[in-house]
N, C-alpha and C positions, 0 to 999 in steps of 0.2 A: 899120443898125437894127443891134439890140441881142440879140447871140447869144446866148439862155439855153435850157442842156441842162437834163434831169431825170436825177435820179438816183434809185433807187428804193430804201426801205428801207422794210422787213415791207406790200411791201403800198402805199405810198402815194409819189405823187410831190412831190419837194421841189424847187423851184430851185435852179440851180447857177449861176455866170458861169465857171466852170470849163473851156476848152475839150476836147473832146475829140476825139479822131482819131475818122475814121470808120472802121464796123465792117463787115467784109466777110466775108457767109453764103457758108461751102464746102460744097461737095457731098459726104457722108459717104463715097461710094466712094471721091472722090480722097481721101481722108484719110487709109483705109489704110498702111500701112507695105510696102514692096516685100517682104518676108518673110508670105507667106500663113498662116502659123503665129499672124502677133502683127497681131492685128485691131485692137490700141487702140494709138489714136497722142490726143496732150494733150487737144485738142479731144473725142474723142469720150468717153474716160476721164474727161475734166472735166464733160460732161454724166450721165453716167451718177452719179458721184458729187455731183451736184447734185441727182438724183432721188431719191437715195438719203437727203437732208436733206430733202427735200421731201416725202417718205412717212413721218416722222417727227414733221410737224406734225399736231395735231389736224385732224380733217377740217373742222373750223370755222373755220380759218386761212386767208384769202381767197389766202395761198402756199404753202397744201398740195397737193399732188400730185392727195391726193382734194378738193378744190375747185377746182382748176382745171379738171380732168378732168371733174368734175360739171356747171362752167358751157358745157363745149360741149354734154354731154350725159350722163344718170345714167338707170337705173331705177328708184333708190333715191326713196323717199321724198324729196323736198325741204320742208327747214324754211324758214316763212315768212319773208319778205320777204330772202331769198339770193340771188343771179339764177343760178342750175340752168337745164340745158336753154336754155339762150338761143342754141344755133346757128340759124342760120338758112339754112334751104335754100328751095329751088325759089321764090328771092325777087330783086329787084335788090340787099336787101342783103345775099345770098352771100357775095360779092367784100368791101364794105367792113369786115363783122361778123368776116370769118377774119383781113382786116389786122390789124383793134385788136388781134384776139385773139392772134393770136399775138407781134405789138409786145409788149405786158403780160406774155403767157407770156413773152417772151425778156429781160425785163428782171430779170423776177424769178429766172430759172435763173441768168441773165449776177450778180447782185447775190448770190447764192449761192457761184457760182464765183469770183469779185474776193475773198470771205471767205475762202475754201479755196486763195488762192493761187494758183487755173489760171493759164490763159496768160492773160493781159493784154489779147491780142485777141480775149477768144472772142468767139462769134456763134452763135445758134443754126446751127447745119448743117442744111440741107436734103439734103433726096431728089429724084433724080427720076427716079421709076418711068416716065415716058414714053420712055424708052432700050430697050433689047432685053434680053433675058436677058444677063446676070445682075444688070442694075442696076433689072430689075423685080421683084425682091424684096427681101425685108425684110432692108436689111443687116448684113450680120455683127456690128457690133459692138454691134446691137439685139436679134439674139438669139441672142446666147452666155450661158449661163448661168451662165456666172461672170466676175468680174473676173479680171486680172493675179496681185492675191492670192490667188487662190482665192477668197473671199468672192462672195457669190452677185451677180448683176448687176441693179440696179432696174429698166431698162427691162423687159428678160427679163420675161415671165408664163408660168409652167407650165401642161400642165395638171394641172387640167382646169377652172382659174380661167380661160380665153382664152373669147373669145366662139367657140362650138363651127361649126367651120368644114370642109367635107371635106379629110382628109388631102390632103398635109403642112400646110397652112395656111402663114401666112406665117412662124410660126417656124419652119413645117420647108422653108425654102424656096420655098414656092410663087410664083408668078408673077401681080402685080396684070395685070388684063387689062382 
């Protein structure tokens, strides 16, 4: 069999015959360093910086943060011929839809991580929120207001812009139940 790998450029797949090592997704909680004061490891830091790049792109760019999140779901007015609000819940499409969504989302983020010279083996980390406390809370790297250099952390959403929840909410360390 001929092995054809896909590489992503600006949201479009291009065929490539270059063999690539398999990527391994790691638990974001296991990535944190032994020093509790330092919540940043190369994978989560590269993810945050890639999100920063995605947030700077126009909402109409399929590789932008706004476009990708709106594909999952948004309350914003949907432009014509744009695949927003496509998330499939309460149907058998739930798992295959999310699997494909995460696949392409990871490809977009990974391409940015590579452009920024991030970890060569970068893969989208997962969050196993079915574990007991503290693992069923939003991982610290996603709720920290700042990056190690003091700049704002792109995955962090400050109040009042996040979805209202009873305090303390996920950004405050509340548990997922």
